[in-house]
C-alpha positions in Angstrom: 79.7 -132.2 8.7 78.3 -129.7 6.2 77.2 -127.4 9.0 80.8 -127.1 10.0 82.4 -126.9 6.6 80.0 -124.3 5.1 80.7 -121.5 7.6 84.5 -122.2 7.3 84.2 -122.1 3.5 82.3 -118.8 3.6 84.8 -117.3 6.0 87.8 -118.4 3.8 86.1 -117.0 0.7 85.5 -113.7 2.5 89.1 -113.4 3.6 90.4 -114.2 0.1 88.0 -111.8 -1.6 89.0 -109.0 0.7 92.7 -109.5 0.1 92.1 -109.9 -3.7 90.3 -106.6 -4.0 93.3 -104.7 -2.6 96.0 -106.7 -4.4 94.5 -107.0 -7.9 92.0 -104.8 -9.8 88.5 -106.2 -10.1 88.0 -108.4 -13.2 91.5 -107.4 -14.3 90.4 -103.8 -15.1 93.0 -101.0 -14.8 90.2 -98.6 -13.9 89.5 -97.7 -10.3 87.0 -95.6 -8.4 88.2 -92.0 -8.4 86.6 -90.7 -5.2 88.1 -89.2 -2.0 89.1 -91.7 0.7 86.2 -92.6 3.0 86.4 -93.0 6.7 85.0 -96.1 8.4 82.0 -95.1 10.6 80.3 -98.5 11.1 82.7 -101.1 12.5 83.1 -104.5 10.9 80.2 -106.9 11.2 79.6 -110.4 9.8 76.4 -110.9 7.8 75.5 -112.5 4.6 78.3 -115.0 4.9 81.0 -112.3 4.8 82.6 -109.7 7.1 82.3 -106.1 6.1 82.5 -102.5 7.3 80.8 -99.3 6.2 82.8 -96.2 5.3 81.4 -92.7 4.6 82.8 -90.3 2.0 83.3 -86.6 3.0 80.9 -85.2 0.4 77.9 -83.1 1.5 74.5 -83.9 -0.2 71.1 -82.5 0.1 68.5 -85.2 -0.5 70.7 -87.3 -2.8 68.6 -89.6 -5.0 70.8 -91.6 -7.4 74.4 -92.5 -8.2 76.1 -93.5 -11.5 79.8 -94.3 -12.1 81.6 -93.0 -15.2 83.9 -95.4 -17.0 86.9 -93.6 -15.6 85.8 -94.2 -12.0 84.4 -90.8 -11.2 80.7 -90.6 -10.3 77.6 -88.5 -10.8 75.0 -87.9 -8.1 71.5 -86.4 -8.4 69.9 -84.4 -5.7 66.1 -84.2 -5.5 66.1 -80.4 -5.5 67.6 -80.4 -9.0 71.4 -80.4 -8.7 73.6 -82.9 -10.5 77.1 -83.3 -9.0 80.3 -84.7 -10.5 82.5 -86.4 -7.9 86.2 -86.5 -8.7 88.7 -87.1 -6.0 87.9 -84.7 -3.1 85.9 -82.3 -5.3 82.1 -82.3 -5.8 81.4 -80.1 -8.8 77.9 -79.0 -9.9 77.1 -79.9 -13.5 75.3 -77.2 -15.5 72.3 -78.0 -17.7 70.0 -80.4 -15.8 66.3 -79.9 -16.6 64.0 -77.7 -14.5 62.2 -79.9 -12.0 59.2 -79.7 -9.8 61.0 -80.1 -6.5 58.1 -80.6 -4.0 57.1 -83.6 -1.9 58.5 -86.7 -3.6 59.1 -84.8 -6.9 62.3 -83.4 -8.2 65.5 -84.7 -10.0 65.4 -88.5 -9.6 67.4 -91.3 -11.2 70.4 -91.2 -13.5 71.7 -93.8 -16.1 74.5 -93.7 -18.6 74.0 -94.9 -22.2 75.5 -98.4 -22.6 78.1 -96.8 -25.0 78.7 -93.7 -22.8 82.5 -93.9 -23.5 81.7 -93.2 -27.1 78.7 -90.8 -27.0 78.8 -89.3 -23.5 75.0 -89.6 -23.2 73.3 -89.2 -19.8 69.7 -90.0 -18.9 67.8 -88.4 -16.0 64.3 -89.1 -14.8 62.5 -86.2 -13.1 59.2 -84.6 -12.1 58.6 -82.2 -15.0 56.5 -79.1 -14.2 53.9 -77.9 -16.6 50.3 -76.8 -17.0 48.2 -78.6 -14.4 51.1 -79.7 -12.2 53.8 -82.3 -12.9 54.4 -85.7 -14.4 57.3 -88.1 -14.7 59.7 -87.5 -17.6 63.0 -88.6 -19.0 65.7 -86.2 -20.1 68.7 -87.1 -22.4 71.8 -84.9 -22.8 75.5 -85.2 -23.5 78.1 -84.6 -20.7 80.6 -82.1 -22.0 83.9 -81.4 -20.2 86.2 -78.8 -21.6 89.5 -77.5 -20.2 88.9 -74.5 -18.0 85.1 -74.8 -18.0 82.6 -76.4 -15.6 81.1 -79.7 -16.7 77.8 -79.3 -18.4 74.9 -81.2 -20.0 74.5 -80.0 -23.5 72.1 -80.8 -26.4 69.5 -81.8 -23.7 65.9 -82.7 -24.5 63.0 -84.5 -23.0 62.7 -87.8 -24.8 59.6 -89.1 -23.0 57.0 -87.7 -20.6 53.7 -88.9 -19.1 51.2 -86.7 -20.9 48.8 -86.0 -18.0 50.2 -83.5 -15.4 48.5 -83.3 -12.0 49.0 -81.3 -8.8 49.9 -84.2 -6.5 53.5 -84.2 -5.2 53.7 -88.0 -4.6 54.5 -91.2 -6.5 56.6 -90.2 -9.4 58.8 -93.4 -9.3 61.3 -93.4 -10.9 64.2 -95.6 -11.9 66.0 -96.1 -15.2 67.8 -99.2 -16.5 69.2 -100.3 -19.9 68.9 -104.0 -20.8 71.5 -105.9 -22.8 69.6 -105.1 -26.1 69.9 -101.4 -25.4 66.3 -100.7 -24.5 65.6 -98.2 -21.7 63.2 -99.2 -19.0 61.6 -96.4 -16.9 59.4 -96.9 -13.8 56.7 -94.3 -13.0 54.4 -93.9 -10.0 50.7 -93.5 -10.2 50.8 -90.0 -8.7 48.7 -91.1 -5.7 45.7 -92.0 -7.8 45.4 -95.8 -8.0 42.9 -95.8 -10.8 45.6 -94.5 -13.2 47.9 -97.5 -12.7 46.0 -100.0 -14.7 45.0 -97.7 -17.6 47.4 -98.4 -20.4 46.7 -95.0 -22.0 48.1 -93.3 -18.9 51.9 -93.3 -18.5 51.9 -93.1 -14.7 51.9 -96.3 -12.6 53.8 -98.2 -15.3 57.1 -99.6 -16.5 57.9 -97.8 -19.8 60.2 -99.3 -22.5 61.9 -97.0 -25.0 64.7 -97.0 -27.5 67.7 -94.9 -26.5 66.4 -91.9 -28.4 63.0 -92.0 -26.8 61.2 -93.6 -29.7 58.8 -96.5 -29.1 59.7 -100.0 -30.1 57.2 -101.6 -32.4 56.9 -104.7 -30.3 55.8 -103.0 -27.1 52.6 -104.7 -26.0 50.3 -101.6 -26.4 52.1 -100.1 -29.4 48.8 -99.5 -31.2 47.0 -97.9 -28.3 46.1 -94.3 -27.6 47.7 -91.7 -25.3 50.9 -93.0 -23.5 50.0 -96.6 -24.3 52.6 -97.2 -27.0 55.5 -96.8 -24.6 54.0 -98.9 -21.8 55.6 -102.3 -21.1 53.8 -103.3 -17.9 51.0 -101.7 -15.8 49.4 -101.9 -12.3 52.4 -100.4 -10.4 52.0 -98.2 -7.4 55.4 -96.5 -7.0 58.5 -98.4 -8.1 61.7 -96.9 -6.8 64.0 -99.9 -7.4 64.9 -101.3 -10.8 67.7 -103.6 -12.0 68.3 -105.9 -15.0 69.0 -109.5 -13.9 72.1 -110.6 -15.7 70.9 -114.3 -15.4 67.7 -113.8 -17.4 68.0 -110.4 -18.9 64.7 -109.3 -17.4 64.0 -106.1 -15.4 63.3 -106.7 -11.7 61.8 -104.0 -9.6 60.8 -103.1 -6.0 57.8 -101.0 -5.4 56.1 -99.3 -2.5 52.8 -100.8 -1.3 50.4 -98.8 0.8 50.4 -99.9 4.5 52.3 -103.1 3.9 52.4 -105.0 0.6 55.8 -103.7 -0.7 56.6 -105.9 -3.7 59.5 -107.5 -5.6 58.3 -108.1 -9.2 59.9 -109.6 -12.3 58.7 -107.3 -15.1 57.1 -109.2 -18.0 55.8 -107.9 -21.3 52.2 -106.6 -21.0 51.7 -108.0 -17.5 49.3 -106.4 -15.0 50.6 -106.2 -11.5 47.3 -105.3 -10.0 47.4 -102.0 -8.2 44.9 -100.8 -7.0 42.8 -103.9 -7.7 45.1 -106.1 -5.6 47.7 -105.7 -2.9 49.0 -107.5 0.2 48.7 -104.2 2.1 45.8 -102.1 3.3 45.0 -98.4 3.0 46.7 -96.1 5.5 43.3 -95.9 7.3 43.4 -99.7 7.7 40.6 -100.2 5.1 40.8 -103.0 2.5 42.1 -102.0 -0.9 40.5 -103.6 -4.0 39.6 -107.2 -3.9 42.5 -108.4 -1.8 45.9 -110.0 -2.5 45.3 -111.5 -5.9 42.8 -111.7 -8.8 42.5 -113.5 -12.1 44.7 -111.9 -14.8 47.0 -110.2 -12.2 50.7 -111.2 -12.0 51.5 -111.8 -8.3 54.8 -110.5 -6.8 57.5 -113.0 -6.1 58.0 -111.5 -2.7 56.1 -108.9 -0.5 57.1 -107.1 2.6 54.4 -106.7 5.2 54.9 -104.7 7.3 56.4 -102.3 4.7 60.1 -101.4 4.5 59.6 -98.7 1.8 62.0 -100.1 -0.8 64.2 -97.8 -2.8 67.4 -98.7 -4.7 68.1 -102.1 -6.2 71.1 -103.9 -7.6 72.2 -107.3 -8.7 75.6 -108.1 -7.3 78.3 -109.2 -9.6 81.9 -108.6 -8.6 85.1 -109.8 -7.0 84.8 -108.1 -3.6 81.9 -110.3 -2.3 82.0 -113.4 -4.5 79.6 -115.2 -2.1 76.9 -112.7 -3.1 77.2 -113.1 -6.9 73.8 -113.3 -8.4 72.1 -112.0 -5.3 69.7 -109.0 -5.3 70.5 -106.1 -2.9 67.5 -103.9 -2.0 67.6 -100.7 0.0 64.8 -99.3 2.1 63.7 -95.9 3.3 61.3 -96.3 6.3 62.8 -99.6 7.2 66.4 -98.2 7.0 67.5 -101.6 5.8 69.7 -103.2 3.2 68.3 -106.6 2.3 70.1 -109.5 0.5 67.8 -111.7 -1.5 69.2 -115.1 -2.6 67.5 -116.2 -5.8 66.6 -119.5 -7.3 65.5 -118.7 -10.8 62.5 -116.3 -10.4 62.0 -117.4 -6.8 63.4 -115.8 -3.6 65.1 -118.7 -1.9 66.1 -116.8 1.2 66.3 -113.2 2.6 68.8 -111.7 5.0 69.3 -108.3 6.6 72.7 -106.8 5.9 72.0 -103.4 7.5 69.2 -102.5 9.9 69.2 -98.8 10.9 73.0 -98.5 10.6 73.1 -95.5 8.2 69.5 -94.3 8.1 67.2 -94.3 5.1 68.8 -95.9 2.1 67.8 -94.2 -1.2 70.1 -95.9 -3.8 72.2 -99.1 -4.1 74.9 -99.5 -6.7 77.8 -101.9 -7.3 80.9 -100.0 -8.2 83.6 -100.9 -10.8 85.8 -102.1 -7.9 83.1 -104.6 -6.7 82.3 -102.7 -3.5 78.7 -101.8 -2.7 77.8 -98.1 -2.7 74.8 -96.6 -0.9 73.2 -93.2 -0.8 71.6 -92.3 2.5 68.6 -90.1 2.2 67.8 -86.7 3.7 69.1 -83.1 3.9 72.4 -84.3 5.2 72.7 -87.4 3.0 75.9 -89.3 2.6 77.6 -91.7 0.1 78.7 -94.9 1.8 80.9 -97.8 0.8 80.2 -101.3 2.0 83.6 -103.0 1.9 85.0 -106.4 2.9 87.1 -106.9 6.0 89.4 -109.9 6.7 
């Protein structure tokens, strides 16, 4: 009996949710997304217990990296080459004042996050590859978004609030994602710059998750606060290249997805002072096929709660909470680059209970995943002709 009732229940929930989104604002809010109207390019399909379609917005992006919605429903998009764009209706306006970036390889302008009290202080945070003597390193820039009548939008009063001290010439593995937790702490993921030995050295800011106050100062209860070099800012270590980060509303903890080598992409719950093993441990192998470190696990290393082998190259991560897809509430949505997938992870506490592909090659490489204020899922597809997509329910 349950095998019959469950699909009917899911189908009914999907129909009601789709109708509700168009009839009443999400969570009773009067605010709506203020973007141009997208055009459906991927017909409706039924996956993840719901029926949805994919619509593309008519904006043109060059290697878009991250998306953030403003409280009024407009959006900001970063492009890896260094541009920041403000989307408002049909217009896509460059924002003046982003930091100078090292736009080569995987480096450039990366993630964006708004201060939890952005409506009051207008503060915007950007992670980027910062050029300097010896090469580049991951850094975080904070500025205030200023909009004046008759003037182009601009970032003002900008400054770097944190940087990994050691700059190197490699152009790979910068990370980087940003997320504020409920207490107002800023978490930053950094890649190990292609040198695995850096990931487990607490004095080196690359290959880490960093935890900061909103002004870039270091909390006194960070696990390596008394250490040398970059150590005071480090929250966890042993990460290869994490390009997905989201705060779980159920437990308040950061969860991340990170690239393995050949196989061994990981989903990790980020714990204070934990060592995630790279490059001592991995479920993958080197690109040559050779073994890396001691194998999959070792004493003192925190194992991933899930690994993808073969690799999907995860990038972009969001916990779903909204009215458009109520069946997905509490699920984790992970995008991927090489795999060109959108994966739905159903969680049971800190365990992945099940995994399902929502998209598989439908829109190309997925760089970012966000849940909009309307409850729809927004995706940035990667590349020189990248697009902004909306995954929306269909009755």
